[in-house]
C-alpha positions as CSV (number, residue, x, y, z in Angstrom):
1,L,170.6,7.6,122.6
2,T,168.6,7.1,125.5
3,R,165.0,5.8,125.3
4,R,162.2,7.9,126.6
5,D,158.6,8.3,125.9
6,E,157.5,11.6,124.6
7,A,154.1,12.8,124.0
8,V,153.2,14.2,120.5
9,E,150.6,16.7,119.7
10,S,149.5,18.4,116.6
11,A,146.9,20.6,115.1
12,A,144.0,18.7,113.7
13,A,141.7,20.1,110.4
14,A,138.4,20.3,110.4
15,G,136.6,17.7,109.0
16,S,133.4,16.8,106.5
17,T,131.6,15.3,109.0
18,V,127.5,17.0,109.0
19,S,125.8,17.3,112.5
20,S,122.1,18.1,113.9
21,G,121.8,20.3,117.0
22,E,118.6,19.2,119.0
23,G,117.6,22.9,120.5
24,R,119.7,25.8,120.1
25,V,122.1,27.1,122.7
26,A,122.8,31.0,122.9
27,V,126.5,31.5,122.1
28,R,128.5,34.6,122.5
29,A,132.0,35.1,121.5
30,Q,134.2,36.9,123.6
31,G,137.6,36.9,122.3
32,L,139.1,34.3,123.1
33,S,136.4,32.6,125.1
34,V,132.9,31.9,124.4
35,Q,129.6,32.4,126.8
36,L,127.1,29.6,126.9
37,Q,123.6,30.9,127.7
38,V,122.2,28.2,130.3
39,P,118.0,27.3,128.7
40,Q,116.3,27.0,131.9
41,R,116.3,28.2,135.2
42,A,118.7,26.7,138.2
43,T,119.8,27.6,141.5
44,V,123.4,27.2,142.3
45,A,124.7,27.2,145.9
46,G,127.1,29.5,146.9
47,D,128.9,27.3,149.2
48,G,131.5,26.5,146.3
49,T,129.5,22.9,145.6
50,E,129.6,21.4,142.2
51,Q,126.5,21.8,140.6
52,R,125.7,20.4,137.0
53,L,123.6,22.4,134.3
54,F,122.2,21.6,131.1
55,V,123.8,23.6,128.5
56,A,123.0,22.1,124.8
57,K,122.3,18.6,123.2
58,H,124.0,18.5,120.1
59,R,124.6,15.2,117.7
60,L,127.5,14.5,115.9
61,K,128.1,11.8,113.7
62,A,130.6,9.2,114.2
63,A,132.9,7.1,112.2
64,F,133.5,3.7,114.3
65,S,135.7,1.2,114.0
66,F,137.6,-1.9,115.7
67,R,141.0,-0.7,116.7
68,T,143.8,-1.9,118.7
69,V,147.4,-1.5,119.9
70,P,148.9,-4.3,121.3
71,R,152.3,-3.4,122.4
72,L,150.2,-1.0,124.8
73,Q,147.0,-3.3,125.6
74,P,146.4,-6.9,124.2
75,Y,142.7,-5.7,123.5
76,V,140.6,-4.8,120.4
77,F,139.0,-1.8,121.3
78,R,135.6,0.1,120.0
79,V,136.5,3.6,118.7
80,A,134.9,6.2,117.1
81,E,136.3,9.3,115.2
82,L,134.4,12.4,115.2
83,V,134.4,16.5,114.3
84,N,133.6,18.6,117.0
85,T,130.8,20.5,115.1
86,A,128.6,22.5,118.0
87,P,129.1,26.0,117.5
88,F,131.0,26.2,121.4
89,P,134.3,24.1,122.3
90,L,134.0,21.0,124.2
91,L,135.8,21.4,127.5
92,Q,138.0,19.4,129.9
93,G,136.6,17.0,131.8
94,T,134.9,13.8,132.7
95,L,133.3,12.0,129.7
96,S,130.1,9.2,130.8
97,A,130.6,6.6,127.6
98,F,127.4,4.6,127.0
99,R,126.4,1.7,124.5
100,S,123.0,-0.2,124.6
101,T,123.7,-2.3,127.9
102,G,124.4,0.5,129.5
103,L,127.6,2.8,131.2
104,I,130.4,1.8,130.2
105,A,133.2,3.9,131.4
106,R,133.7,7.2,132.3
107,Y,137.8,8.7,131.4
108,P,138.7,12.4,130.9
109,L,138.2,14.1,127.9
110,E,140.6,17.3,126.6
111,R,139.8,20.1,125.7
112,T,138.3,20.4,122.2
113,A,138.2,23.6,119.9
114,E,135.4,24.0,117.4
115,G,136.0,22.0,114.5
116,A,138.8,19.7,115.9
117,V,139.0,15.9,115.3
118,F,138.5,13.9,118.2
119,H,138.0,10.3,119.3
120,L,136.5,8.4,121.9
121,T,136.3,5.2,123.1
122,F,133.3,2.7,124.1
123,G,135.1,-0.3,125.4
124,I,136.9,-3.4,124.4
125,E,135.5,-6.0,122.4
126,D,135.6,-9.2,123.5
127,S,134.6,-11.5,120.3
128,L,138.0,-10.3,119.0
129,K,140.9,-11.0,120.3
130,V,145.0,-10.1,119.5
131,K,148.4,-11.6,120.8
132,R,151.6,-10.1,120.2
133,V,154.9,-12.6,120.1
134,V,158.0,-11.2,120.1
135,L,160.0,-13.0,117.2
136,E,163.5,-11.0,117.5
137,E,165.0,-8.3,119.4
138,I,168.8,-8.3,118.8
139,K,171.7,-6.3,118.9
140,R,174.9,-6.7,116.1
141,D,177.7,-5.0,115.1
142,A,177.8,-3.7,111.5
143,G,179.8,-2.0,109.3
144,L,183.3,-2.0,108.4
145,F,185.3,-1.8,112.0
146,N,182.0,-2.4,113.7
147,T,181.3,1.7,112.9
148,K,177.8,1.0,113.5
149,K,175.3,-0.8,116.0
150,R,172.2,-2.5,114.5
151,F,169.2,-3.2,116.3
152,S,166.8,-6.1,114.8
153,Y,163.5,-6.2,115.9
154,A,160.4,-8.7,114.5
155,Y,156.8,-8.9,115.9
156,R,154.2,-11.0,114.7
157,F,150.3,-10.0,115.9
158,E,147.9,-13.3,115.8
159,L,144.0,-11.8,115.2
160,Q,141.2,-13.8,115.8
161,N,137.3,-13.3,114.7
162,W,135.2,-15.3,117.2
163,G,132.5,-12.8,116.0
164,K,128.8,-13.2,114.5
165,G,130.4,-12.0,110.8
166,P,132.5,-10.8,109.2
167,T,134.6,-7.4,110.6
168,D,137.6,-5.3,110.2
169,V,140.4,-4.7,112.3
170,E,143.1,-1.8,112.2
171,L,146.5,-2.8,113.9
172,W,148.4,0.0,115.0
173,E,152.5,-1.0,116.2
174,G,155.0,2.0,116.9
175,L,158.5,2.1,115.5
176,P,161.2,4.7,116.8
177,V,161.4,7.5,115.3
178,S,164.9,9.1,114.2
179,E,165.8,13.0,114.5
180,L,169.4,12.7,113.7
181,D,170.8,12.3,110.1
182,D,173.4,9.3,111.3
183,V,170.9,7.0,113.4
184,S,168.3,5.1,110.7
185,V,165.5,2.8,111.0
186,A,164.3,0.6,107.9
187,V,161.2,-1.5,107.9
188,T,162.5,-5.3,106.5
189,G,160.2,-5.1,103.6
190,D,160.3,-9.3,103.1
191,K,159.7,-10.1,106.6
192,T,156.8,-7.5,106.8
193,T,153.1,-7.8,106.0
194,A,152.2,-5.6,102.6
195,G,149.6,-3.3,103.0
196,Y,150.3,-1.2,106.0
197,K,150.3,2.5,105.9
198,L,153.4,4.1,107.7
199,D,153.3,7.9,109.5
200,G,156.9,8.9,109.1
201,A,155.6,11.7,111.6
202,D,154.8,9.6,114.4
203,G,156.0,6.3,113.2
204,I,152.8,4.4,113.8
205,A,152.7,0.8,111.0
206,K,148.6,0.3,110.6
207,W,147.1,-2.5,109.2
208,R,143.6,-2.6,108.2
209,V,142.6,-6.5,108.3
210,R,139.8,-8.5,107.2
211,L,138.5,-11.5,109.0
212,S,136.0,-13.7,108.8
213,K,133.8,-15.2,110.8
214,G,136.1,-17.4,113.4
215,E,139.1,-16.8,111.0
216,Q,142.6,-15.9,112.0
217,K,145.6,-13.8,110.7
218,N,149.1,-13.3,111.1
219,V,150.6,-9.8,110.8
220,T,154.2,-9.4,111.1
221,L,156.5,-6.4,111.3
222,A,160.1,-6.2,111.2
223,Y,162.9,-3.4,111.2
224,K,166.1,-2.4,112.1
225,V,167.9,0.5,113.8
226,E,171.3,1.6,113.0
227,V,173.3,3.8,115.2
228,P,177.0,5.0,115.4
229,G,179.4,2.8,117.6
230,S,180.5,6.2,118.6
231,Y,177.3,6.8,120.7
232,D,176.5,5.7,124.1
233,L,173.4,3.7,124.1
234,G,172.7,3.6,127.6
235,G,173.3,-0.1,128.0
236,L,170.6,-0.8,125.3
């Protein structure tokens, strides 16, 4: 059993979000590719320098929320979930994100197919605070003749709302996902705050916490991992 980081990708089904287009873009399907007709005349230098050309404008509806993954970063972010309802895929490249105050960030956007779900972030929400506190991270023997190794983990997440009104915060925390029949991961129910949803495929526990103005709430997660004692744990 070794520690590892693994990027998991999955196909996302198209949602039912409706969007409206501003102007029309000429799209010609070519099997595995799409040809876009630039609506305005433009001069492109032949020396290999980059040139930005306007292709189309398309308006998408977004579902906004405040989300935090304190294990990765101790901040609450304003995020949006969207469905690409444009008649063309969004190509891989740099995206510029704006709020009412102006440009807030530029970050890479992966290629997004027609009808695919994707997410955008619009920076840190300073009025919402989060802190992750380690309560327990221990290893002890379990079972007859110490046939298993048990790892116990417990964490507390402290959420605060210093904004002008009540708001909901999505709290995400990852758990290990076992790919072996004799390695088990189980949430400790009596020590874990109720109301979470656990996605078994990616091992992410999700809470939706309602915070009034000036309110602080704590969320606790506890779980155990049992591994056969014969496994080489690599010093874990």
